[in-house]
C-alpha positions in Angstrom: 156.2 19.5 77.6 154.9 22.4 79.7 157.1 24.9 81.5 156.4 27.9 83.6 155.8 31.3 81.9 159.0 33.3 81.3 158.6 36.0 84.0 160.6 39.1 83.6 160.4 39.2 79.8 158.0 41.3 77.9 156.0 40.1 74.9 157.9 42.7 72.8 161.3 41.3 73.9 160.2 37.7 73.1 158.8 38.8 69.7 162.1 40.6 69.0 164.1 37.5 69.8 161.7 35.3 67.7 162.1 37.8 64.8 165.9 37.8 64.8 165.9 34.0 65.0 163.6 33.8 62.0 166.0 36.2 60.1 168.9 34.0 61.0 167.1 30.9 59.5 166.2 32.8 56.3 169.2 34.8 55.3 171.5 36.1 58.0 174.4 34.3 59.7 173.5 33.8 63.4 175.4 36.0 65.8 173.8 36.1 69.3 176.8 38.0 70.8 176.3 40.9 68.3 172.6 41.0 68.8 173.1 41.2 72.6 175.7 43.9 72.2 173.3 45.9 70.0 170.4 45.3 72.5 171.8 45.7 76.0 168.2 45.7 77.5 168.2 41.9 76.8 170.8 41.4 79.5 167.9 41.7 82.0 166.4 38.6 80.4 168.8 35.7 80.8 166.3 33.2 79.4 166.1 35.1 76.1 169.9 35.4 76.1 170.2 31.6 76.4 167.6 31.1 73.7 169.6 33.3 71.3 172.9 31.6 72.1 171.4 28.1 71.8 169.7 28.9 68.5 173.0 30.2 67.1 174.7 27.1 68.2 172.0 24.8 66.7 172.0 26.7 63.4 175.7 26.6 63.1 175.8 22.9 63.8 173.0 22.2 61.3 175.1 24.1 58.7 177.9 21.5 59.3 180.2 23.6 61.5 182.1 22.0 64.3 182.0 24.2 67.4 184.3 24.2 70.4 181.6 24.3 73.1 183.9 25.8 75.8 185.0 28.6 73.5 181.4 29.2 72.3 180.1 29.4 75.9 182.9 31.8 76.8 181.4 34.4 74.5 178.5 34.6 76.9 180.0 35.1 80.4 176.8 36.0 82.2 174.9 32.9 81.1 177.9 30.6 80.6 177.1 28.1 83.3 173.4 27.7 82.1 174.4 27.5 78.5 177.0 24.9 79.2 174.4 22.8 81.0 172.0 23.2 78.1 174.6 22.2 75.6 175.5 19.1 77.8 171.8 18.1 77.6 171.8 18.9 73.8 174.8 16.6 73.2 173.4 13.8 75.5 170.0 13.8 73.7 171.5 14.4 70.2 173.8 11.4 70.5 170.7 9.2 70.7 168.6 10.9 68.1 168.4 10.4 64.3 167.5 12.9 61.6 163.9 13.1 60.8 163.0 11.9 57.3 160.1 14.2 56.9 159.3 17.5 58.6 156.5 16.9 61.2 153.2 18.7 60.9 153.8 21.1 63.9 150.9 22.9 65.6 150.3 26.5 64.6 149.7 29.6 66.7 146.1 30.4 67.1 145.1 26.8 67.4 144.4 24.4 70.3 147.0 21.7 70.9 146.2 19.1 73.5 145.0 21.2 76.5 146.5 24.5 75.5 145.6 27.4 73.3 148.8 28.4 71.4 149.2 32.2 71.3 152.6 32.9 69.6 155.8 31.1 68.8 158.8 31.6 71.1 161.4 29.4 69.5 162.1 26.4 67.3 164.7 23.8 66.7 165.2 20.8 64.5 163.1 18.6 66.8 160.8 21.0 68.6 158.7 24.1 68.7 158.0 26.4 71.7 154.9 28.5 72.1 153.5 31.0 74.5 150.1 29.5 75.3 147.0 29.7 77.6 145.8 26.9 79.8 142.0 27.2 79.8 141.5 24.5 82.5 143.5 26.5 85.0 142.1 30.0 84.6 143.7 30.8 81.2 147.1 31.3 82.8 149.9 31.9 80.4 152.4 29.1 80.1 155.2 28.0 77.8 154.6 24.8 75.9 157.3 22.8 74.1 156.2 20.5 71.3 158.9 17.9 70.7 159.2 15.2 68.1 161.8 13.4 70.1 159.5 11.8 72.7 159.3 12.2 76.4 163.1 11.7 77.2 163.8 15.5 77.5 160.9 16.1 79.8 162.0 13.2 82.0 165.5 14.5 82.2 164.6 18.1 82.8 161.8 17.1 85.2 164.3 15.4 87.5 166.4 18.5 87.9 165.9 20.7 91.0 167.5 24.1 91.1 166.1 27.6 91.6 167.3 28.6 88.2 166.1 25.5 86.3 163.1 25.4 84.1 160.2 23.9 86.0 158.4 21.1 84.2 154.7 21.2 85.1 153.3 18.6 82.8 154.3 16.1 80.0 151.9 14.6 77.5 152.6 12.3 74.6 151.0 12.9 71.3 152.1 11.5 67.9 153.0 14.3 65.5 152.1 13.4 61.9 154.9 13.3 59.3 
């Protein structure tokens, strides 16, 4: 799935968010609220705030925690509405998915994947990876590419949405990811 580049966020901010998420996965308990309180400059980047909150939610659920979605979203008042919608989609898609028996062989930064040159990772979840990439066929413009093992359902659902604050789906391609 291909989405528009995240305007308004610097490469440094994206890298910082990616680093903290990696730390959460390795050793630390996820706490997006504390990270945002410690880094007030991130309040100017709502998409990164949503990424952090969503990653915390996913990691806590993967660890077996039952989370009150309303209470969780209430911790992030400036992005609450967007986060609630994201979690609604998460729950809708999650109820239809099954655990993967084997970790897929995900594409790596520095490689070509389908029509895109993958530059750096921006995020990851149990069923997907997100990369900053270049699209050589269209003047090497920077784009965000989401590689998902869950099939085309998410792109179909998100592609049908129309709102000025929604992610714009520009393309969807299907490629089998090897297990």
